[in-house]
C-alpha positions in Angstrom: -5.3 4.2 -17.1 -5.1 1.1 -14.6 -8.1 0.9 -12.2 -8.0 3.2 -9.4 -8.2 1.7 -6.1 -9.0 2.9 -2.7 -6.9 1.3 0.2 -7.2 2.3 3.8 -4.5 2.3 5.6 -5.7 0.4 8.7 -3.5 1.5 11.3 -5.2 5.0 11.1 -8.6 3.4 11.8 -10.0 3.4 15.3 -7.8 0.2 16.7 -10.5 -0.1 19.4 -13.0 -1.1 17.1 -10.9 -2.4 14.3 -13.0 -5.4 13.0 -16.3 -3.0 12.8 -14.4 -0.8 11.1 -13.1 -3.1 8.4 -16.5 -4.0 7.8 -17.7 -0.7 7.7 -15.0 0.1 5.2 -15.8 -2.9 2.9 -19.5 -2.1 2.9 -18.8 1.4 1.8 -16.8 0.3 -1.2 -13.0 0.4 -0.5 -11.1 -1.8 -2.9 -8.4 -3.1 -0.8 -6.8 -2.9 3.0 -3.4 -2.0 3.8 -1.7 -3.2 6.6 1.5 -2.1 8.2 4.0 -4.4 10.2 6.8 -2.3 12.0 8.9 -4.2 14.5 10.7 -1.1 16.0 14.0 -2.2 14.4 13.8 -1.2 10.8 11.7 2.1 11.7 11.6 3.4 15.4 7.8 2.6 15.7 5.6 -0.7 16.4 2.7 -1.2 14.2 0.0 -4.0 14.1 0.9 -7.9 14.2 0.0 -11.0 12.1 -2.3 -12.0 14.6 -4.1 -8.7 14.3 -4.5 -9.4 10.8 -5.9 -12.9 11.2 -8.5 -11.6 13.4 -10.0 -9.0 11.0 -9.9 -11.4 8.0 -13.2 -12.8 8.5 -14.9 -9.1 8.6 -14.0 -8.9 4.6 -13.1 -10.7 1.5 -11.4 -7.5 -0.2 -7.8 -8.0 -0.7 -5.0 -7.2 2.3 -1.8 -5.7 1.3 0.7 -6.2 4.1 3.5 -3.8 4.1 6.2 -5.7 5.9 8.3 -2.8 7.3 10.4 -5.2 9.2 14.3 -5.7 9.4 13.9 -9.0 7.9 10.5 -9.3 6.2 11.7 -12.8 4.3 12.0 -14.6 7.5 8.3 -13.9 8.3 6.5 -14.8 4.9 4.9 -17.9 6.5 3.4 -15.9 9.2 1.8 -13.3 7.1 0.7 -15.8 4.6 -1.1 -17.8 7.4 -3.0 -14.4 8.2 -4.6 -15.0 4.8 -3.6 -11.7 3.2 -3.5 -11.6 -0.6 -0.2 -9.3 -1.1 2.7 -9.4 0.8 4.9 -6.0 -0.1 8.6 -6.7 1.1 10.4 -3.7 2.6 13.2 -3.5 -0.3 16.1 -1.9 1.7 15.8 -4.7 4.3 15.3 -7.7 2.0 18.6 -8.5 0.9 17.7 -11.7 -1.3 14.9 -10.1 -2.8 14.3 -12.4 -5.5 14.1 -15.4 -3.5 11.4 -13.9 -1.2 9.5 -13.0 -4.1 9.4 -16.6 -5.3 8.6 -17.8 -1.8 5.6 -15.7 -1.7 4.7 -17.0 -5.1 5.0 -20.5 -4.2 2.7 -19.9 -1.4 0.0 -19.0 -3.7 0.3 -14.7 -2.9 0.8 -12.0 -4.9 4.2 -10.2 -4.3 5.1 -6.6 -3.9 7.9 -4.5 -3.1 8.0 -1.0 -1.2 10.8 1.5 -1.9 11.8 4.1 0.6 12.3 7.9 -1.0 15.9 7.4 -0.9 16.0 4.3 -3.4 16.4 4.5 -7.0 14.5 2.8 -9.5 17.5 1.4 -11.1 18.1 -0.7 -8.1 14.4 -2.6 -8.8 14.7 -2.6 -12.4 15.3 -6.4 -12.7 12.5 -7.5 -10.0 9.7 -5.5 -11.8 8.8 -8.3 -14.1 8.5 -10.6 -10.9 6.1 -8.6 -8.7 2.6 -7.5 -9.0 2.9 -4.3 -7.3 5.4 -1.6 -6.4 4.7 0.6 -3.4 6.4 4.4 -3.7 6.6 5.8 -0.5 5.9 9.4 -0.7 7.1 10.2 2.9 9.7 8.6 4.9 8.8 5.2 6.2 7.6 4.7 9.6 5.5 7.6 10.9 2.2 9.4 9.9 1.6 13.1 9.7 4.9 14.0 7.5 5.3 16.4 4.4 4.7 14.9 1.2 7.5 14.4 -0.8 7.0 16.0 -4.0 10.2 14.8 -5.9 8.5 11.3 -5.5 6.0 12.4 -8.4 9.1 12.3 -10.9 9.9 8.5 -9.7 6.2 7.4 -9.8 6.2 8.8 -13.7 9.4 7.1 -14.4 8.5 3.8 -12.9 5.1 4.0 -14.7 7.0 4.3 -18.1 9.6 1.4 -17.2 6.5 -0.7 -16.8 4.7 0.2 -19.9 7.8 0.1 -21.7 8.2 -3.7 -20.7 4.7 -4.4 -21.2 4.0 -5.4 -17.6 1.1 -5.2 -15.7 2.4 -4.1 -12.4 0.2 -1.8 -9.8 1.8 1.3 -8.5 0.9 1.8 -5.0 1.6 5.3 -3.3 1.6 5.6 0.5 2.3 8.8 2.5 0.1 12.0 2.9 -2.4 10.7 -0.2 -5.1 12.9 0.3 -7.3 15.6 -1.7 -4.2 17.9 -2.1 -2.1 15.1 -3.9 -4.6 12.9 -5.3 -4.5 14.5 -8.9 -0.7 14.7 -8.6 0.0 11.2 -8.0 -2.8 9.9 -10.6 -1.2 12.1 -13.1 2.3 10.7 -12.6 0.7 7.4 -12.9 0.1 5.6 -9.7 -3.6 3.8 -9.5 -3.5 2.3 -6.0 -3.8 4.9 -3.2 -3.0 4.3 0.5 -5.4 6.4 2.3 -5.1 7.4 5.9 -5.9 10.2 8.7 -6.1 13.2 6.3 -7.3 11.3 3.2 -10.1 9.3 4.5 -10.7 9.0 8.5 -10.8 12.6 9.2 -13.3 13.5 6.3 -16.3 12.5 8.0 -17.3 10.8 11.2 -19.1 8.3 9.2 -17.1 5.8 7.2 -19.4 5.4 4.4 -19.8 9.2 3.7 -15.9 9.5 3.7 -15.4 6.7 1.3 -18.0 8.1 -0.9 -16.3 11.6 -0.9 -12.8 10.0 -1.8 -14.5 7.7 -4.5 -16.2 10.8 -6.3 -13.2 13.2 -6.1 -11.1 10.0 -7.7 -13.7 9.5 -10.0 -13.7 13.2 -10.9 -9.9 13.4 -11.5 -9.7 10.5 -13.7 -12.5 12.0 -15.9 -10.1 14.8 -16.8 -7.0 13.0 -17.0 
């Protein structure tokens, strides 16, 4: 199994204390950070900005993954690169020239990812798999927290892991959307290894972030030991 990574969804943190929250999560031992940029066009929501990500970059050296959940992700690649982020994850459905966009990310010295909505078939991304370092499978519809986990996505994760292994690729599978104690085992069994944890999966577990991260790590280690 690929290394299991805890990836807090920063939008679920206390935004009034964001730099400090990033520092605390880093010290607590998370593996990376997930940032959502939304423009109110691709989805009916606004969320974070490149400037905010840049402001938080000094608080940790852990990798930043930026989900570019916007109408035209490719046109904002330079701005996101300049934040100091490590992985640029393009919303697949709003990136018409995805190969060109991935090449631009690589030329900038960053890792490239793609994010697929629940409605998107794996057949659509088959030929880009060898070009990216991570695929994010949305397990809810894109854009809003608090939705219901879509259990049919487990089969999609399982098939995606099979496609990756059949091709001998090193590609992480990230899952995003109601990833918590009720779904940890399901997504890990299906083949995911990067877990975006938000309000229900991390921030509401304990008022102390260190304790909350420890609880998540212990649960994931226990599940991994059973698989």
